[in-house]
ZAPA-779908 format. One record per residue (C-alpha): residue number from 1; x negated, y, z negated. Coordinates in Angstrom, 2 decimals, m for minus. Layout:
N
  nr      xx      yy      zz
 NUM       X       Y       Z
...
***
This chain:
477
  nr      xx      yy      zz
   1  m25.19  m28.03   40.68
   2  m27.91  m26.24   38.70
   3  m29.59  m25.19   41.95
   4  m26.42  m23.61   43.36
   5  m26.84  m19.88   43.97
   6  m23.49  m18.31   43.25
   7  m24.62  m14.94   44.57
   8  m25.48  m16.46   47.90
   9  m22.20  m18.38   47.84
  10  m20.25  m15.15   47.27
  11  m21.88  m13.43   50.23
  12  m21.41  m16.49   52.47
  13  m17.67  m16.78   51.87
  14  m15.82  m16.41   55.20
  15  m12.98  m14.44   53.59
  16  m13.51  m10.78   52.59
  17  m14.25  m10.28   48.87
  18  m15.34   m7.24   46.85
  19  m15.60   m6.37   43.12
  20  m14.72   m3.05   41.39
  21  m15.51   m1.86   37.87
  22  m12.94   m0.32   35.53
  23  m13.44    3.10   37.20
  24  m12.54    1.48   40.56
  25  m16.09    1.86   41.87
  26  m17.66   m0.81   44.06
  27  m20.29   m3.01   42.42
  28  m20.37   m5.79   45.04
  29  m19.00   m6.73   48.50
  30  m19.67   m9.77   50.71
  31  m20.51   m9.80   54.43
  32  m16.94  m10.64   55.47
  33  m15.66   m7.58   53.58
  34  m18.30   m5.35   55.21
  35  m17.10   m6.51   58.61
  36  m13.43   m6.01   57.70
  37  m13.85   m2.39   56.59
  38  m16.65   m1.38   58.98
  39  m18.92   m0.32   56.10
  40  m22.21   m1.77   54.83
  41  m22.69   m2.91   51.27
  42  m25.12   m0.05   50.65
  43  m22.48    2.42   51.79
  44  m19.90    0.87   49.44
  45  m21.69    0.15   46.13
  46  m21.27    3.00   43.63
  47  m18.48    4.69   45.57
  48  m14.87    5.02   44.43
  49  m12.52    2.97   46.59
  50  m10.05    5.82   47.08
  51  m12.84    8.25   47.98
  52  m14.32    5.89   50.56
  53  m10.91    4.91   51.93
  54   m8.49    7.78   51.29
  55   m4.89    7.12   52.31
  56   m2.36    9.55   50.81
  57    0.56    7.35   51.89
  58   m0.54    3.95   50.52
  59   m3.53    4.71   48.27
  60   m1.28    4.98   45.20
  61    0.09    1.45   45.79
  62   m3.45    0.13   45.94
  63   m4.57    2.03   42.83
  64   m1.49    0.92   40.87
  65   m2.09   m2.74   41.70
  66   m5.75   m2.58   40.70
  67   m5.00   m0.70   37.48
  68   m2.28   m3.19   36.59
  69   m4.82   m6.00   36.69
  70   m7.22   m4.04   34.45
  71   m4.45   m3.22   31.97
  72   m2.69   m6.58   31.78
  73   m5.43   m9.08   32.61
  74   m3.06  m10.76   35.07
  75   m3.58  m11.20   38.87
  76   m1.57   m8.98   41.19
  77   m0.78   m9.32   44.91
  78   m0.02   m6.80   47.64
  79    1.69   m9.05   50.18
  80    1.76   m6.41   52.92
  81    0.22   m2.94   52.83
  82   m0.57   m0.61   55.75
  83   m3.92    1.10   55.13
  84   m6.00    3.42   57.31
  85   m9.65    2.39   57.91
  86  m12.40    4.54   59.48
  87  m13.84    2.68   62.48
  88  m16.30    3.56   65.23
  89  m13.34    4.73   67.33
  90  m11.90    6.89   64.50
  91   m9.21    6.32   61.86
  92   m7.26    3.17   62.58
  93   m4.14    1.91   60.84
  94   m4.51   m1.69   59.84
  95   m2.32   m4.07   57.82
  96   m3.49   m6.17   54.91
  97   m2.59   m8.78   52.32
  98   m4.65   m8.30   49.14
  99   m4.98  m10.47   46.04
 100   m6.46   m8.77   42.96
 101   m7.93  m11.00   40.23
 102   m9.27   m9.98   36.79
 103  m12.89  m10.81   35.94
 104  m13.77  m10.92   32.23
 105  m17.01  m10.23   30.41
 106  m18.61  m12.41   27.73
 107  m16.25  m11.06   25.03
 108  m13.17  m11.96   27.08
 109  m12.23   m8.36   27.94
 110  m11.31   m7.47   31.53
 111  m14.37   m5.63   32.84
 112  m13.92   m5.90   36.64
 113  m11.32   m6.67   39.28
 114  m12.06   m8.77   42.38
 115  m10.17   m8.31   45.63
 116   m9.69  m10.93   48.31
 117   m8.21   m9.17   51.32
 118   m6.90  m10.55   54.60
 119   m6.48   m8.36   57.68
 120   m3.03   m9.25   59.14
 121   m3.04   m6.44   61.71
 122   m3.05   m8.78   64.73
 123   m0.20  m10.85   63.30
 124    1.77   m7.66   62.74
 125    1.13   m6.46   66.30
 126    2.14   m9.83   67.79
 127    5.36   m9.74   65.82
 128    6.16   m6.30   67.16
 129    5.32   m7.27   70.76
 130    7.16  m10.61   70.70
 131   10.08   m9.35   68.68
 132   10.19  m12.66   66.84
 133    7.56  m15.30   66.18
 134    8.90  m18.35   64.36
 135    7.00  m19.27   61.27
 136    4.54  m16.37   61.03
 137    7.22  m13.68   61.23
 138    9.47  m15.43   58.67
 139    6.51  m15.92   56.40
 140    5.56  m12.25   56.64
 141    9.15  m11.20   56.00
 142    9.39  m13.45   52.95
 143    6.12  m12.01   51.70
 144    7.50   m8.50   52.04
 145   10.71   m9.47   50.24
 146    8.74  m11.20   47.50
 147    6.58   m8.11   47.01
 148    9.68   m5.90   46.85
 149   11.23   m8.12   44.15
 150    7.90   m8.30   42.35
 151    7.59   m4.51   42.32
 152   11.11   m4.15   40.91
 153   10.32   m6.65   38.16
 154    7.02   m4.91   37.45
 155    8.73   m1.53   37.15
 156   11.29   m3.02   34.77
 157    8.57   m4.73   32.76
 158    6.53   m1.51   32.67
 159    9.58    0.37   31.42
 160   10.17   m2.15   28.64
 161    6.48   m2.06   27.76
 162    6.57    1.73   27.53
 163    9.60    1.54   25.24
 164    7.78   m1.03   23.09
 165    4.61    1.06   22.90
 166    6.44    4.33   22.13
 167    8.99    2.95   19.64
 168    8.90    4.93   16.36
 169    8.95    1.74   14.29
 170    5.87   m0.48   14.21
 171    6.04   m3.69   16.29
 172    3.76   m6.63   16.98
 173    4.06  m10.08   18.56
 174    2.24  m13.02   16.96
 175    1.76  m16.29   18.85
 176    1.35  m19.83   17.58
 177    1.00  m21.26   14.07
 178   m2.20  m19.28   13.52
 179   m0.33  m16.00   14.19
 180   m2.50  m14.56   16.97
 181   m1.83  m10.95   17.96
 182   m0.67  m10.76   21.58
 183    1.03   m7.35   21.49
 184    1.09   m4.35   19.15
 185    2.50   m0.87   19.68
 186    1.15    2.55   18.80
 187    3.07    2.76   15.52
 188    1.60   m0.58   14.38
 189   m1.89    0.70   15.20
 190   m1.14    3.81   13.17
 191   m0.25    1.71   10.13
 192   m3.36   m0.50   10.25
 193   m5.83    2.21   11.23
 194   m6.27    1.69   14.99
 195   m8.16   m1.61   14.99
 196   m8.97   m4.00   17.82
 197   m6.63   m6.87   16.93
 198   m5.41   m8.42   20.20
 199   m6.49  m12.04   20.55
 200   m7.29  m12.31   16.83
 201   m5.36  m14.10   14.11
 202   m3.75  m12.01   11.38
 203   m6.34  m13.37    8.92
 204   m9.19  m12.29   11.22
 205   m7.74   m8.90   12.14
 206   m6.49   m7.92    8.65
 207   m8.69   m9.74    6.12
 208   m7.71   m7.40    3.28
 209   m4.24   m9.00    3.26
 210   m5.76  m12.08    1.60
 211   m4.04  m12.70   m1.73
 212   m1.13  m10.33   m1.01
 213    1.26  m13.07    0.13
 214    1.72  m12.06    3.77
 215   m0.15  m15.05    5.23
 216    2.14  m17.40    3.30
 217    5.24  m15.49    4.41
 218    4.23  m15.85    8.08
 219    3.59  m19.58    7.63
 220    7.00  m20.01    6.01
 221    8.83  m18.12    8.78
 222    7.01  m20.14   11.48
 223    7.68  m23.51    9.84
 224   11.27  m22.84    8.70
 225   12.48  m20.74   11.65
 226   14.20  m18.41    9.19
 227   13.55  m14.65    9.35
 228   12.17  m12.75    6.37
 229   13.10   m9.17    5.41
 230   10.89   m7.07    3.16
 231   12.05   m3.77    1.61
 232    9.63   m1.17    0.24
 233    7.03   m3.94    0.08
 234    3.65   m2.74   m1.24
 235    0.63   m3.58    0.92
 236   m3.01   m2.63    0.48
 237   m4.77   m1.80    3.75
 238   m8.20   m0.51    4.71
 239   m7.18    2.05    7.32
 240  m10.60    3.67    7.80
 241  m13.72    1.62    8.66
 242  m15.67    1.01    5.43
 243  m13.07    3.14    3.65
 244  m11.33    2.59    0.34
 245   m8.22    0.38    0.13
 246   m5.00    2.36    0.47
 247   m1.59    1.36   m0.83
 248    1.31    1.72    1.60
 249    4.97    0.68    1.38
 250    6.74   m1.03    4.28
 251   10.25   m2.05    5.31
 252    9.79   m4.94    7.75
 253   11.21   m8.12    9.26
 254    9.43  m11.27   10.43
 255   11.68  m12.68   13.18
 256   10.85  m16.13   14.66
 257   10.45  m16.31   18.47
 258   11.76  m19.51   20.12
 259   11.16  m21.17   23.48
 260   13.92  m22.53   25.74
 261   14.07  m25.75   23.71
 262   14.50  m23.83   20.44
 263   11.04  m24.48   19.03
 264    9.35  m21.61   17.18
 265    6.38  m20.38   19.21
 266    5.66  m17.06   17.55
 267    6.85  m14.25   15.27
 268    8.11  m10.78   16.13
 269    7.09   m8.18   13.54
 270    9.10   m4.96   13.27
 271    9.37   m2.33   10.58
 272    8.72    1.17    9.27
 273    6.16    2.78    7.01
 274    8.27    4.13    4.12
 275    5.37    5.20    1.89
 276    6.42    8.85    1.74
 277   10.00    7.89    0.91
 278    8.92    5.57   m1.90
 279    6.57    8.18   m3.32
 280    9.28   10.83   m3.11
 281   11.67    8.55   m4.99
 282    9.01    7.88   m7.64
 283    8.39   11.62   m7.94
 284   12.12   12.30   m8.22
 285   12.44    9.72  m11.01
 286    9.41   11.21  m12.75
 287   10.92   14.69  m12.50
 288   14.28   13.47  m13.84
 289   12.56   11.75  m16.76
 290   10.55   14.90  m17.43
 291   13.71   17.04  m17.17
 292   15.52   14.80  m19.65
 293   12.54   15.07  m21.99
 294   12.45   18.85  m21.71
 295   16.21   19.20  m22.22
 296   16.01   17.07  m25.37
 297   13.09   19.16  m26.65
 298   14.92   22.40  m25.89
 299   18.09   21.20  m27.61
 300   16.03   20.17  m30.63
 301   14.45   23.65  m30.71
 302   17.87   25.33  m30.40
 303   19.25   23.11  m33.16
 304   16.33   24.02  m35.42
 305   16.67   27.73  m34.64
 306   20.41   27.61  m35.40
 307   19.93   25.75  m38.67
 308   17.14   28.03  m39.89
 309   18.90   31.22  m38.77
 310   22.17   30.36  m40.48
 311   20.32   29.61  m43.72
 312   18.44   32.94  m43.54
 313   21.38   35.05  m42.31
 314   24.70   33.55  m43.42
 315   26.60   36.73  m42.49
 316   28.22   36.01  m39.04
 317   27.31   39.30  m37.30
 318   23.68   39.17  m38.42
 319   23.48   35.48  m37.54
 320   24.75   36.16  m34.03
 321   22.25   38.98  m33.44
 322   19.27   36.99  m34.69
 323   20.33   33.75  m33.01
 324   20.95   35.40  m29.61
 325   17.58   37.20  m29.77
 326   15.78   33.93  m30.40
 327   17.67   32.19  m27.59
 328   16.73   35.05  m25.23
 329   13.08   34.56  m26.16
 330   13.43   30.88  m25.38
 331   15.18   31.72  m22.10
 332   12.40   34.12  m21.12
 333    9.65   31.55  m21.45
 334   11.80   29.05  m19.53
 335   11.89   31.53  m16.65
 336    8.11   31.90  m16.75
 337    7.62   28.12  m16.76
 338   10.14   27.58  m13.97
 339    8.28   30.04  m11.76
 340    5.14   27.96  m12.32
 341    7.01   24.66  m11.72
 342    6.57   23.86  m15.40
 343    2.84   23.41  m14.89
 344    2.10   25.91  m17.67
 345    2.10   29.64  m18.44
 346   m0.51   32.31  m19.04
 347   m0.84   33.47  m22.65
 348   m1.03   37.12  m21.62
 349    2.27   36.80  m19.68
 350    4.06   35.39  m22.74
 351    2.79   38.19  m24.98
 352    3.74   40.84  m22.43
 353    7.22   39.29  m22.12
 354    7.95   40.17  m25.77
 355    5.99   43.40  m26.09
 356    6.61   45.14  m22.75
 357   10.06   46.48  m23.79
 358    8.27   48.70  m26.36
 359    6.05   50.33  m23.72
 360    2.29   50.11  m23.04
 361    1.34   52.85  m25.55
 362    2.66   50.64  m28.33
 363    0.72   47.48  m27.59
 364   m2.66   46.37  m26.28
 365   m3.68   42.92  m25.09
 366   m7.30   41.81  m24.75
 367   m8.69   38.34  m24.09
 368   m9.77   35.88  m21.44
 369   m7.36   34.14  m19.09
 370   m5.74   31.21  m20.91
 371   m3.18   28.84  m19.46
 372   m0.96   27.05  m21.97
 373    0.84   23.79  m21.34
 374    4.63   23.88  m21.09
 375    5.07   22.71  m24.69
 376    2.44   25.13  m26.00
 377    4.12   27.96  m24.08
 378    7.52   27.21  m25.66
 379    6.03   27.26  m29.14
 380    4.00   30.43  m28.54
 381    7.06   32.20  m27.12
 382    9.02   31.62  m30.33
 383    6.05   32.61  m32.50
 384    5.49   35.80  m30.49
 385    9.20   36.64  m30.67
 386    9.21   36.37  m34.46
 387    6.10   38.55  m34.77
 388    7.51   41.17  m32.37
 389   10.93   41.16  m34.06
 390    9.34   41.61  m37.50
 391    7.17   44.47  m36.14
 392   10.23   46.15  m34.63
 393   12.23   45.91  m37.87
 394    9.61   46.56  m40.52
 395    6.22   47.07  m38.93
 396    4.27   49.00  m36.32
 397    6.90   48.88  m33.58
 398    9.42   50.63  m35.87
 399    7.31   53.82  m36.00
 400    6.75   56.38  m33.19
 401    2.94   56.08  m33.36
 402    2.74   52.40  m34.24
 403    0.76   49.93  m32.13
 404    0.30   46.16  m31.94
 405   m3.12   44.93  m30.82
 406   m3.45   41.29  m29.82
 407   m6.91   39.87  m29.12
 408   m7.93   36.29  m28.49
 409  m10.99   34.23  m27.65
 410  m11.84   30.74  m26.48
 411  m14.60   28.46  m27.71
 412  m15.57   24.83  m27.21
 413  m14.99   22.57  m30.21
 414  m16.99   19.53  m31.30
 415  m15.04   17.21  m28.97
 416  m15.60   19.33  m25.87
 417  m12.06   20.70  m25.94
 418  m10.93   24.33  m26.02
 419  m10.23   26.13  m29.29
 420   m8.10   29.28  m29.20
 421   m8.28   31.99  m31.86
 422   m5.67   34.77  m31.67
 423   m5.45   37.89  m33.86
 424   m2.23   39.92  m34.13
 425   m2.85   43.29  m35.79
 426   m0.38   46.09  m36.45
 427   m1.37   49.74  m37.11
 428    0.39   53.09  m37.40
 429    3.54   51.71  m38.99
 430    5.05   52.15  m42.44
 431    3.06   50.83  m45.43
 432    3.24   47.06  m45.77
 433    3.68   45.12  m48.99
 434    3.63   41.35  m49.39
 435    7.16   39.90  m49.23
 436    8.78   38.64  m52.42
 437    9.97   35.49  m50.62
 438    9.15   33.71  m47.34
 439   11.66   34.49  m44.61
 440   12.75   32.38  m41.68
 441   10.36   34.10  m39.27
 442    7.32   33.36  m41.42
 443    8.40   29.78  m41.94
 444    8.99   29.30  m38.19
 445    5.56   30.74  m37.32
 446    3.69   28.58  m39.81
 447    5.69   25.44  m39.12
 448    5.46   25.81  m35.31
 449    1.69   26.34  m35.31
 450    0.94   23.70  m37.93
 451    3.41   20.96  m37.01
 452    3.96   21.44  m33.29
 453    0.41   22.48  m32.35
 454   m1.72   21.10  m35.17
 455   m3.16   24.56  m35.84
 456   m3.62   27.01  m38.69
 457   m1.95   30.35  m39.46
 458   m3.19   33.08  m41.80
 459   m0.91   36.01  m42.69
 460   m2.41   39.14  m44.32
 461   m0.02   41.89  m45.44
 462   m2.50   44.81  m45.54
 463   m1.11   48.26  m46.38
 464   m2.17   49.48  m42.92
 465   m0.17   46.77  m41.22
 466    0.39   43.03  m40.84
 467   m2.48   40.85  m39.63
 468   m1.84   37.32  m38.39
 469   m4.56   34.95  m37.24
 470   m3.71   31.77  m35.33
 471   m6.32   29.10  m34.61
 472   m5.63   25.86  m32.77
 473   m7.04   23.38  m30.28
 474   m5.46   23.58  m26.83
 475   m4.45   20.53  m24.86
 476   m6.38   19.72  m21.68
 477   m5.01   21.46  m18.55
***
């Protein structure tokens, strides 16, 4: 047996045989095939079958059969096909029966297709001349009928396969107790990162699932015959070669597949990637929690403003004016924060919000760009409102030539954080004298900076105008 030359055996076979690669180009043909098609091996090898033997009428049937073998790995038969062949006398119509068989490479993949073809032209001509030949004619008719039925079944199967491959939900078919992949659709490939999984067990194809419980679930479904449904199940997958693990969330079902006797022979996997939905729900919950937190903070601020205002201005009309002004300041900074999706607010924008009603000639702002957190912005808005209100009543903004100058600077502190120093200076207003008692505005400024922002406030009542210095460490942004 070791001395048997299979190449010589192939060429000596009395029946016509040839082999095509995946591009449908000849790589081999035996002597019987050369005689059947009136071409030498040298003329055939390297040429495309449909270029060497063009037949607009039946070439598509031949190509479809060959491609089906390459795609499915299953043999395919053309029981009866008319096909024109160039001969020494010109183009001649001949009739064939062709069997196409897959040939696999060392890895098991279909690399070639072999054709065994039989010329049935003479049989066909005898049938036409005799009108009816018992046996041969019936056999040929049955072959034609069988091919017709086979083509109908193949079209139906191809349609179902297309539906399976194009389904929006991911699908896969696992065979046997080891859960070997036999089918997977495009959506499944999308989920796992387009890997070569057919013919491999789940453990071989998706090793990162180890320890996540999915192997055990498949074993349980196979042994018990009971389906399993998972909802928003977290799974860690490596979707890019040598990439980092990625968490996804899946809705899925493991459905047992049974044979005619009812025994479980595999598992059908179907589901959807719901990662974006889960993350959106988490984000919605986070936003609701944050909204609740902000509402509570705002209500606490309003409660404090009301309590302090009523103590400082017990007269109803004055209380209403002061309280409404402070609520409007709070409302203004809320608008600024909402525009920025509550990610923060620029210090210059908050200062301008309070000072712009008095006109640019009456205020000047100078400092680097500084973004405050939402909580810092709320506190600064109230502080700025109190300073501006005091300046409008008693200070620089109450005089025609008065001006408020606000400057600020940033510096790194010993921990690597940012330290803000802000100077509020009033000039051109009426003479200023130190107050005989601390009002609500002063208390709010000092308390807000010291308690809410862990900073320091220095108030200087110079005759030329109020000076207020605020120094604090900003939160990281």
